[in-house]
CHARMM-style PDB file with segment names, atoms N, HN, CA, C and O in Angstrom:
ATOM      1  N   MET     1     -44.062-101.491 -22.629  1.00  0.00      PROA
ATOM      2  CA  MET     1     -43.254-101.195 -23.815  1.00  0.00      PROA
ATOM      3  C   MET     1     -42.540 -99.843 -23.643  1.00  0.00      PROA
ATOM      4  O   MET     1     -41.335 -99.723 -23.866  1.00  0.00      PROA
ATOM      5  N   ARG     2     -43.315 -98.841 -23.242  1.00  0.00      PROA
ATOM      6  HN  ARG     2     -44.294 -98.938 -23.060  1.00  0.00      PROA
ATOM      7  CA  ARG     2     -42.711 -97.507 -23.096  1.00  0.00      PROA
ATOM      8  C   ARG     2     -41.631 -97.504 -22.024  1.00  0.00      PROA
ATOM      9  O   ARG     2     -40.598 -96.849 -22.168  1.00  0.00      PROA
ATOM     10  N   GLU     3     -41.886 -98.251 -20.937  1.00  0.00      PROA
ATOM     11  HN  GLU     3     -42.726 -98.783 -20.820  1.00  0.00      PROA
ATOM     12  CA  GLU     3     -40.919 -98.285 -19.832  1.00  0.00      PROA
ATOM     13  C   GLU     3     -39.600 -98.912 -20.279  1.00  0.00      PROA
ATOM     14  O   GLU     3     -38.522 -98.426 -19.936  1.00  0.00      PROA
ATOM     15  N   SER     4     -39.701-100.007 -21.053  1.00  0.00      PROA
ATOM     16  HN  SER     4     -40.576-100.402 -21.332  1.00  0.00      PROA
ATOM     17  CA  SER     4     -38.482-100.667 -21.517  1.00  0.00      PROA
ATOM     18  C   SER     4     -37.747 -99.784 -22.528  1.00  0.00      PROA
ATOM     19  O   SER     4     -36.520 -99.823 -22.618  1.00  0.00      PROA
ATOM     20  N   GLY     5     -38.498 -98.996 -23.279  1.00  0.00      PROA
ATOM     21  HN  GLY     5     -39.495 -98.964 -23.206  1.00  0.00      PROA
ATOM     22  CA  GLY     5     -37.885 -98.059 -24.220  1.00  0.00      PROA
ATOM     23  C   GLY     5     -37.062 -97.011 -23.498  1.00  0.00      PROA
ATOM     24  O   GLY     5     -35.950 -96.685 -23.914  1.00  0.00      PROA
ATOM     25  N   LYS     6     -37.618 -96.479 -22.403  1.00  0.00      PROA
ATOM     26  HN  LYS     6     -38.521 -96.744 -22.065  1.00  0.00      PROA
ATOM     27  CA  LYS     6     -36.891 -95.499 -21.591  1.00  0.00      PROA
ATOM     28  C   LYS     6     -35.635 -96.123 -21.008  1.00  0.00      PROA
ATOM     29  O   LYS     6     -34.570 -95.506 -20.999  1.00  0.00      PROA
ATOM     30  N   THR     7     -35.767 -97.357 -20.521  1.00  0.00      PROA
ATOM     31  HN  THR     7     -36.632 -97.859 -20.529  1.00  0.00      PROA
ATOM     32  CA  THR     7     -34.620 -98.059 -19.935  1.00  0.00      PROA
ATOM     33  C   THR     7     -33.527 -98.245 -20.978  1.00  0.00      PROA
ATOM     34  O   THR     7     -32.342 -98.070 -20.692  1.00  0.00      PROA
ATOM     35  N   LEU     8     -33.938 -98.599 -22.183  1.00  0.00      PROA
ATOM     36  HN  LEU     8     -34.900 -98.741 -22.415  1.00  0.00      PROA
ATOM     37  CA  LEU     8     -32.992 -98.809 -23.278  1.00  0.00      PROA
ATOM     38  C   LEU     8     -32.256 -97.512 -23.601  1.00  0.00      PROA
ATOM     39  O   LEU     8     -31.039 -97.513 -23.792  1.00  0.00      PROA
ATOM     40  N   ILE     9     -32.995 -96.412 -23.663  1.00  0.00      PROA
ATOM     41  HN  ILE     9     -33.983 -96.411 -23.508  1.00  0.00      PROA
ATOM     42  CA  ILE     9     -32.381 -95.108 -23.949  1.00  0.00      PROA
ATOM     43  C   ILE     9     -31.417 -94.729 -22.829  1.00  0.00      PROA
ATOM     44  O   ILE     9     -30.311 -94.253 -23.087  1.00  0.00      PROA
ATOM     45  N   ALA    10     -31.846 -94.942 -21.579  1.00  0.00      PROA
ATOM     46  HN  ALA    10     -32.744 -95.328 -21.370  1.00  0.00      PROA
ATOM     47  CA  ALA    10     -30.987 -94.627 -20.440  1.00  0.00      PROA
ATOM     48  C   ALA    10     -29.701 -95.447 -20.495  1.00  0.00      PROA
ATOM     49  O   ALA    10     -28.614 -94.923 -20.252  1.00  0.00      PROA
ATOM     50  N   ALA    11     -29.828 -96.732 -20.814  1.00  0.00      PROA
ATOM     51  HN  ALA    11     -30.712 -97.157 -21.012  1.00  0.00      PROA
ATOM     52  CA  ALA    11     -28.652 -97.599 -20.917  1.00  0.00      PROA
ATOM     53  C   ALA    11     -27.730 -97.119 -22.037  1.00  0.00      PROA
ATOM     54  O   ALA    11     -26.510 -97.107 -21.874  1.00  0.00      PROA
ATOM     55  N   ALA    12     -28.304 -96.727 -23.162  1.00  0.00      PROA
ATOM     56  HN  ALA    12     -29.295 -96.736 -23.294  1.00  0.00      PROA
ATOM     57  CA  ALA    12     -27.504 -96.234 -24.288  1.00  0.00      PROA
ATOM     58  C   ALA    12     -26.749 -94.965 -23.905  1.00  0.00      PROA
ATOM     59  O   ALA    12     -25.583 -94.798 -24.261  1.00  0.00      PROA
ATOM     60  N   VAL    13     -27.421 -94.073 -23.176  1.00  0.00      PROA
ATOM     61  HN  VAL    13     -28.368 -94.209 -22.887  1.00  0.00      PROA
ATOM     62  CA  VAL    13     -26.783 -92.828 -22.736  1.00  0.00      PROA
ATOM     63  C   VAL    13     -25.621 -93.134 -21.796  1.00  0.00      PROA
ATOM     64  O   VAL    13     -24.550 -92.540 -21.917  1.00  0.00      PROA
ATOM     65  N   VAL    14     -25.831 -94.061 -20.859  1.00  0.00      PROA
ATOM     66  HN  VAL    14     -26.702 -94.544 -20.761  1.00  0.00      PROA
ATOM     67  CA  VAL    14     -24.772 -94.441 -19.919  1.00  0.00      PROA
ATOM     68  C   VAL    14     -23.579 -95.018 -20.677  1.00  0.00      PROA
ATOM     69  O   VAL    14     -22.435 -94.651 -20.411  1.00  0.00      PROA
ATOM     70  N   VAL    15     -23.847 -95.918 -21.619  1.00  0.00      PROA
ATOM     71  HN  VAL    15     -24.777 -96.216 -21.835  1.00  0.00      PROA
ATOM     72  CA  VAL    15     -22.772 -96.522 -22.414  1.00  0.00      PROA
ATOM     73  C   VAL    15     -22.015 -95.440 -23.178  1.00  0.00      PROA
ATOM     74  O   VAL    15     -20.787 -95.476 -23.260  1.00  0.00      PROA
ATOM     75  N   LEU    16     -22.745 -94.483 -23.734  1.00  0.00      PROA
ATOM     76  HN  LEU    16     -23.742 -94.454 -23.668  1.00  0.00      PROA
ATOM     77  CA  LEU    16     -22.130 -93.388 -24.482  1.00  0.00      PROA
ATOM     78  C   LEU    16     -21.221 -92.559 -23.575  1.00  0.00      PROA
ATOM     79  O   LEU    16     -20.090 -92.242 -23.943  1.00  0.00      PROA
ATOM     80  N   TYR    17     -21.725 -92.208 -22.379  1.00  0.00      PROA
ATOM     81  HN  TYR    17     -22.644 -92.465 -22.080  1.00  0.00      PROA
ATOM     82  CA  TYR    17     -20.924 -91.436 -21.438  1.00  0.00      PROA
ATOM     83  C   TYR    17     -19.650 -92.181 -21.058  1.00  0.00      PROA
ATOM     84  O   TYR    17     -18.569 -91.593 -21.021  1.00  0.00      PROA
ATOM     85  N   VAL    18     -19.780 -93.483 -20.776  1.00  0.00      PROA
ATOM     86  HN  VAL    18     -20.658 -93.960 -20.806  1.00  0.00      PROA
ATOM     87  CA  VAL    18     -18.614 -94.291 -20.398  1.00  0.00      PROA
ATOM     88  C   VAL    18     -17.609 -94.324 -21.548  1.00  0.00      PROA
ATOM     89  O   VAL    18     -16.408 -94.163 -21.331  1.00  0.00      PROA
ATOM     90  N   ALA    19     -18.100 -94.531 -22.769  1.00  0.00      PROA
ATOM     91  HN  ALA    19     -19.076 -94.661 -22.946  1.00  0.00      PROA
ATOM     92  CA  ALA    19     -17.215 -94.585 -23.942  1.00  0.00      PROA
ATOM     93  C   ALA    19     -16.467 -93.267 -24.112  1.00  0.00      PROA
ATOM     94  O   ALA    19     -15.257 -93.266 -24.342  1.00  0.00      PROA
ATOM     95  N   VAL    20     -17.175 -92.147 -23.999  1.00  0.00      PROA
ATOM     96  HN  VAL    20     -18.158 -92.147 -23.812  1.00  0.00      PROA
ATOM     97  CA  VAL    20     -16.542 -90.830 -24.127  1.00  0.00      PROA
ATOM     98  C   VAL    20     -15.498 -90.642 -23.025  1.00  0.00      PROA
ATOM     99  O   VAL    20     -14.408 -90.130 -23.278  1.00  0.00      PROA
ATOM    100  N   GLY    21     -15.837 -91.056 -21.809  1.00  0.00      PROA
ATOM    101  HN  GLY    21     -16.723 -91.472 -21.604  1.00  0.00      PROA
ATOM    102  CA  GLY    21     -14.893 -90.951 -20.696  1.00  0.00      PROA
ATOM    103  C   GLY    21     -13.632 -91.760 -20.937  1.00  0.00      PROA
ATOM    104  O   GLY    21     -12.526 -91.280 -20.692  1.00  0.00      PROA
ATOM    105  N   VAL    22     -13.792 -92.976 -21.412  1.00  0.00      PROA
ATOM    106  HN  VAL    22     -14.691 -93.367 -21.612  1.00  0.00      PROA
ATOM    107  CA  VAL    22     -12.636 -93.850 -21.671  1.00  0.00      PROA
ATOM    108  C   VAL    22     -11.751 -93.241 -22.757  1.00  0.00      PROA
ATOM    109  O   VAL    22     -10.528 -93.211 -22.625  1.00  0.00      PROA
ATOM    110  N   VAL    23     -12.373 -92.760 -23.822  1.00  0.00      PROA
ATOM    111  HN  VAL    23     -13.366 -92.784 -23.929  1.00  0.00      PROA
ATOM    112  CA  VAL    23     -11.609 -92.146 -24.921  1.00  0.00      PROA
ATOM    113  C   VAL    23     -10.859 -90.915 -24.417  1.00  0.00      PROA
ATOM    114  O   VAL    23      -9.688 -90.722 -24.743  1.00  0.00      PROA
ATOM    115  N   THR    24     -11.532 -90.084 -23.625  1.00  0.00      PROA
ATOM    116  HN  THR    24     -12.484 -90.241 -23.360  1.00  0.00      PROA
ATOM    117  CA  THR    24     -10.906 -88.872 -23.095  1.00  0.00      PROA
ATOM    118  C   THR    24      -9.700 -89.220 -22.237  1.00  0.00      PROA
ATOM    119  O   THR    24      -8.634 -88.624 -22.392  1.00  0.00      PROA
ATOM    120  N   VAL    25      -9.861 -90.182 -21.335  1.00  0.00      PROA
ATOM    121  HN  VAL    25     -10.727 -90.666 -21.209  1.00  0.00      PROA
ATOM    122  CA  VAL    25      -8.764 -90.594 -20.456  1.00  0.00      PROA
ATOM    123  C   VAL    25      -7.612 -91.168 -21.279  1.00  0.00      PROA
ATOM    124  O   VAL    25      -6.447 -90.874 -21.010  1.00  0.00      PROA
ATOM    125  N   THR    26      -7.934 -91.984 -22.277  1.00  0.00      PROA
ATOM    126  HN  THR    26      -8.880 -92.223 -22.496  1.00  0.00      PROA
ATOM    127  CA  THR    26      -6.897 -92.584 -23.123  1.00  0.00      PROA
ATOM    128  C   THR    26      -6.094 -91.505 -23.836  1.00  0.00      PROA
ATOM    129  O   THR    26      -4.864 -91.556 -23.857  1.00  0.00      PROA
ATOM    130  N   ILE    27      -6.786 -90.527 -24.422  1.00  0.00      PROA
ATOM    131  HN  ILE    27      -7.785 -90.486 -24.405  1.00  0.00      PROA
ATOM    132  CA  ILE    27      -6.103 -89.437 -25.128  1.00  0.00      PROA
ATOM    133  C   ILE    27      -5.244 -88.639 -24.151  1.00  0.00      PROA
ATOM    134  O   ILE    27      -4.105 -88.291 -24.462  1.00  0.00      PROA
ATOM    135  N   TRP    28      -5.793 -88.350 -22.965  1.00  0.00      PROA
ATOM    136  HN  TRP    28      -6.718 -88.633 -22.712  1.00  0.00      PROA
ATOM    137  CA  TRP    28      -5.076 -87.572 -21.954  1.00  0.00      PROA
ATOM    138  C   TRP    28      -3.795 -88.284 -21.536  1.00  0.00      PROA
ATOM    139  O   TRP    28      -2.737 -87.664 -21.435  1.00  0.00      PROA
ATOM    140  N   MET    29      -3.898 -89.606 -21.290  1.00  0.00      PROA
ATOM    141  HN  MET    29      -4.757 -90.110 -21.372  1.00  0.00      PROA
ATOM    142  CA  MET    29      -2.724 -90.393 -20.904  1.00  0.00      PROA
ATOM    143  C   MET    29      -1.691 -90.372 -22.028  1.00  0.00      PROA
ATOM    144  O   MET    29      -0.494 -90.223 -21.782  1.00  0.00      PROA
ATOM    145  N   GLU    30      -2.162 -90.520 -23.254  1.00  0.00      PROA
ATOM    146  HN  GLU    30      -3.134 -90.641 -23.454  1.00  0.00      PROA
ATOM    147  CA  GLU    30      -1.262 -90.540 -24.419  1.00  0.00      PROA
ATOM    148  C   GLU    30      -0.543 -89.197 -24.538  1.00  0.00      PROA
ATOM    149  O   GLU    30       0.662 -89.158 -24.788  1.00  0.00      PROA
ATOM    150  N   LEU    31      -1.275 -88.098 -24.359  1.00  0.00      PROA
ATOM    151  HN  LEU    31      -2.254 -88.129 -24.156  1.00  0.00      PROA
ATOM    152  CA  LEU    31      -0.667 -86.770 -24.439  1.00  0.00      PROA
ATOM    153  C   LEU    31       0.354 -86.583 -23.328  1.00  0.00      PROA
ATOM    154  O   LEU    31       1.428 -86.025 -23.555  1.00  0.00      PROA
ATOM    155  N   ARG    32       0.024 -87.049 -22.125  1.00  0.00      PROA
ATOM    156  HN  ARG    32      -0.849 -87.502 -21.941  1.00  0.00      PROA
ATOM    157  CA  ARG    32       0.970 -86.929 -21.012  1.00  0.00      PROA
ATOM    158  C   ARG    32       2.241 -87.708 -21.301  1.00  0.00      PROA
ATOM    159  O   ARG    32       3.345 -87.227 -21.046  1.00  0.00      PROA
ATOM    160  N   ARG    33       2.080 -88.926 -21.839  1.00  0.00      PROA
ATOM    161  HN  ARG    33       1.183 -89.316 -22.045  1.00  0.00      PROA
ATOM    162  CA  ARG    33       3.240 -89.760 -22.143  1.00  0.00      PROA
ATOM    163  C   ARG    33       4.089 -89.096 -23.227  1.00  0.00      PROA
ATOM    164  O   ARG    33       5.318 -89.117 -23.159  1.00  0.00      PROA
ATOM    165  N   THR    34       3.435 -88.512 -24.217  1.00  0.00      PROA
ATOM    166  HN  THR    34       2.437 -88.494 -24.272  1.00  0.00      PROA
ATOM    167  CA  THR    34       4.151 -87.822 -25.295  1.00  0.00      PROA
ATOM    168  C   THR    34       4.926 -86.642 -24.727  1.00  0.00      PROA
ATOM    169  O   THR    34       6.074 -86.408 -25.105  1.00  0.00      PROA
ATOM    170  N   LYS    35       4.298 -85.895 -23.817  1.00  0.00      PROA
ATOM    171  HN  LYS    35       3.365 -86.085 -23.510  1.00  0.00      PROA
ATOM    172  CA  LYS    35       4.952 -84.746 -23.204  1.00  0.00      PROA
ATOM    173  C   LYS    35       6.186 -85.182 -22.418  1.00  0.00      PROA
ATOM    174  O   LYS    35       7.232 -84.537 -22.490  1.00  0.00      PROA
ATOM    175  N   ASP    36       6.065 -86.279 -21.667  1.00  0.00      PROA
ATOM    176  HN  ASP    36       5.216 -86.804 -21.608  1.00  0.00      PROA
ATOM    177  CA  ASP    36       7.196 -86.809 -20.912  1.00  0.00      PROA
ATOM    178  C   ASP    36       8.321 -87.194 -21.857  1.00  0.00      PROA
ATOM    179  O   ASP    36       9.488 -86.909 -21.585  1.00  0.00      PROA
ATOM    180  N   THR    37       7.981 -87.837 -22.961  1.00  0.00      PROA
ATOM    181  HN  THR    37       7.034 -88.068 -23.182  1.00  0.00      PROA
ATOM    182  CA  THR    37       8.988 -88.257 -23.941  1.00  0.00      PROA
ATOM    183  C   THR    37       9.697 -87.039 -24.507  1.00  0.00      PROA
ATOM    184  O   THR    37      10.920 -87.042 -24.647  1.00  0.00      PROA
ATOM    185  N   VAL    38       8.942 -85.998 -24.832  1.00  0.00      PROA
ATOM    186  HN  VAL    38       7.948 -85.995 -24.717  1.00  0.00      PROA
ATOM    187  CA  VAL    38       9.538 -84.766 -25.367  1.00  0.00      PROA
ATOM    188  C   VAL    38      10.493 -84.170 -24.349  1.00  0.00      PROA
ATOM    189  O   VAL    38      11.580 -83.726 -24.718  1.00  0.00      PROA
ATOM    190  N   SER    39      10.117 -84.148 -23.076  1.00  0.00      PROA
ATOM    191  HN  SER    39       9.234 -84.509 -22.775  1.00  0.00      PROA
ATOM    192  CA  SER    39      10.979 -83.619 -22.021  1.00  0.00      PROA
ATOM    193  C   SER    39      12.266 -84.428 -21.927  1.00  0.00      PROA
ATOM    194  O   SER    39      13.353 -83.867 -21.794  1.00  0.00      PROA
ATOM    195  N   GLU    40      12.135 -85.762 -21.998  1.00  0.00      PROA
ATOM    196  HN  GLU    40      11.252 -86.218 -22.106  1.00  0.00      PROA
ATOM    197  CA  GLU    40      13.312 -86.631 -21.928  1.00  0.00      PROA
ATOM    198  C   GLU    40      14.241 -86.367 -23.105  1.00  0.00      PROA
ATOM    199  O   GLU    40      15.457 -86.280 -22.934  1.00  0.00      PROA
ATOM    200  N   VAL    41      13.671 -86.240 -24.292  1.00  0.00      PROA
ATOM    201  HN  VAL    41      12.683 -86.310 -24.431  1.00  0.00      PROA
ATOM    202  CA  VAL    41      14.485 -85.991 -25.494  1.00  0.00      PROA
ATOM    203  C   VAL    41      15.209 -84.659 -25.359  1.00  0.00      PROA
ATOM    204  O   VAL    41      16.393 -84.567 -25.679  1.00  0.00      PROA
ATOM    205  N   ARG    42      14.517 -83.631 -24.890  1.00  0.00      PROA
ATOM    206  HN  ARG    42      13.555 -83.706 -24.630  1.00  0.00      PROA
ATOM    207  CA  ARG    42      15.144 -82.318 -24.720  1.00  0.00      PROA
ATOM    208  C   ARG    42      16.290 -82.401 -23.719  1.00  0.00      PROA
ATOM    209  O   ARG    42      17.352 -81.820 -23.940  1.00  0.00      PROA
ATOM    210  N   ALA    43      16.080 -83.121 -22.621  1.00  0.00      PROA
ATOM    211  HN  ALA    43      15.217 -83.593 -22.442  1.00  0.00      PROA
ATOM    212  CA  ALA    43      17.130 -83.277 -21.615  1.00  0.00      PROA
ATOM    213  C   ALA    43      18.348 -83.967 -22.221  1.00  0.00      PROA
ATOM    214  O   ALA    43      19.484 -83.569 -21.966  1.00  0.00      PROA
ATOM    215  N   GLU    44      18.107 -85.000 -23.024  1.00  0.00      PROA
ATOM    216  HN  GLU    44      17.184 -85.323 -23.232  1.00  0.00      PROA
ATOM    217  CA  GLU    44      19.210 -85.714 -23.675  1.00  0.00      PROA
ATOM    218  C   GLU    44      19.952 -84.794 -24.634  1.00  0.00      PROA
ATOM    219  O   GLU    44      21.183 -84.803 -24.678  1.00  0.00      PROA
ATOM    220  N   VAL    45      19.213 -84.005 -25.398  1.00  0.00      PROA
ATOM    221  HN  VAL    45      18.214 -83.999 -25.362  1.00  0.00      PROA
ATOM    222  CA  VAL    45      19.841 -83.075 -26.348  1.00  0.00      PROA
ATOM    223  C   VAL    45      20.724 -82.092 -25.594  1.00  0.00      PROA
ATOM    224  O   VAL    45      21.850 -81.824 -26.011  1.00  0.00      PROA
ATOM    225  N   ARG    46      20.221 -81.552 -24.485  1.00  0.00      PROA
ATOM    226  HN  ARG    46      19.306 -81.770 -24.146  1.00  0.00      PROA
ATOM    227  CA  ARG    46      21.019 -80.616 -23.684  1.00  0.00      PROA
ATOM    228  C   ARG    46      22.283 -81.279 -23.166  1.00  0.00      PROA
ATOM    229  O   ARG    46      23.359 -80.680 -23.160  1.00  0.00      PROA
ATOM    230  N   GLN    47      22.137 -82.526 -22.730  1.00  0.00      PROA
ATOM    231  HN  GLN    47      21.263 -83.012 -22.734  1.00  0.00      PROA
ATOM    232  CA  GLN    47      23.282 -83.264 -22.204  1.00  0.00      PROA
ATOM    233  C   GLN    47      24.329 -83.447 -23.303  1.00  0.00      PROA
ATOM    234  O   GLN    47      25.522 -83.256 -23.069  1.00  0.00      PROA
ATOM    235  N   VAL    48      23.880 -83.813 -24.492  1.00  0.00      PROA
ATOM    236  HN  VAL    48      22.910 -83.968 -24.682  1.00  0.00      PROA
ATOM    237  CA  VAL    48      24.798 -84.009 -25.623  1.00  0.00      PROA
ATOM    238  C   VAL    48      25.474 -82.689 -25.980  1.00  0.00      PROA
ATOM    239  O   VAL    48      26.676 -82.656 -26.245  1.00  0.00      PROA
ATOM    240  N   GLN    49      24.707 -81.605 -25.987  1.00  0.00      PROA
ATOM    241  HN  GLN    49      23.731 -81.632 -25.771  1.00  0.00      PROA
ATOM    242  CA  GLN    49      25.277 -80.294 -26.305  1.00  0.00      PROA
ATOM    243  C   GLN    49      26.328 -79.897 -25.267  1.00  0.00      PROA
ATOM    244  O   GLN    49      27.375 -79.350 -25.612  1.00  0.00      PROA
ATOM    245  N   ALA    50      26.042 -80.175 -24.000  1.00  0.00      PROA
ATOM    246  HN  ALA    50      25.191 -80.620 -23.720  1.00  0.00      PROA
ATOM    247  CA  ALA    50      26.986 -79.850 -22.933  1.00  0.00      PROA
ATOM    248  C   ALA    50      28.267 -80.667 -23.098  1.00  0.00      PROA
ATOM    249  O   ALA    50      29.370 -80.154 -22.910  1.00  0.00      PROA
ATOM    250  N   THR    51      28.108 -81.936 -23.450  1.00  0.00      PROA
ATOM    251  HN  THR    51      27.212 -82.353 -23.603  1.00  0.00      PROA
ATOM    252  CA  THR    51      29.268 -82.813 -23.644  1.00  0.00      PROA
ATOM    253  C   THR    51      30.074 -82.351 -24.855  1.00  0.00      PROA
ATOM    254  O   THR    51      31.303 -82.308 -24.810  1.00  0.00      PROA
ATOM    255  N   ALA    52      29.379 -82.006 -25.932  1.00  0.00      PROA
ATOM    256  HN  ALA    52      28.380 -82.041 -25.968  1.00  0.00      PROA
ATOM    257  CA  ALA    52      30.048 -81.580 -27.165  1.00  0.00      PROA
ATOM    258  C   ALA    52      30.681 -80.200 -26.979  1.00  0.00      PROA
ATOM    259  O   ALA    52      31.757 -79.922 -27.508  1.00  0.00      PROA
ATOM    260  N   GLY    53      29.998 -79.346 -26.221  1.00  0.00      PROA
ATOM    261  HN  GLY    53      29.124 -79.572 -25.791  1.00  0.00      PROA
ATOM    262  CA  GLY    53      30.486 -77.978 -26.032  1.00  0.00      PROA
ATOM    263  C   GLY    53      31.604 -77.969 -25.045  1.00  0.00      PROA
ATOM    264  OT1 GLY    53      32.154 -76.909 -24.746  1.00  0.00      PROA
TER     265      GLY     53
END
């Protein structure tokens, strides 16, 4: 009984670590994509300003 309890706790910890890792990677990717989008928008704005100016 005690051995299976330890195994269960170990499995729960592993699942928790994996979940945290997945969430972290997802947020990081989302932030990177947002940053790229912001850079693209800024480049477009500069291009429009250059054309208008």
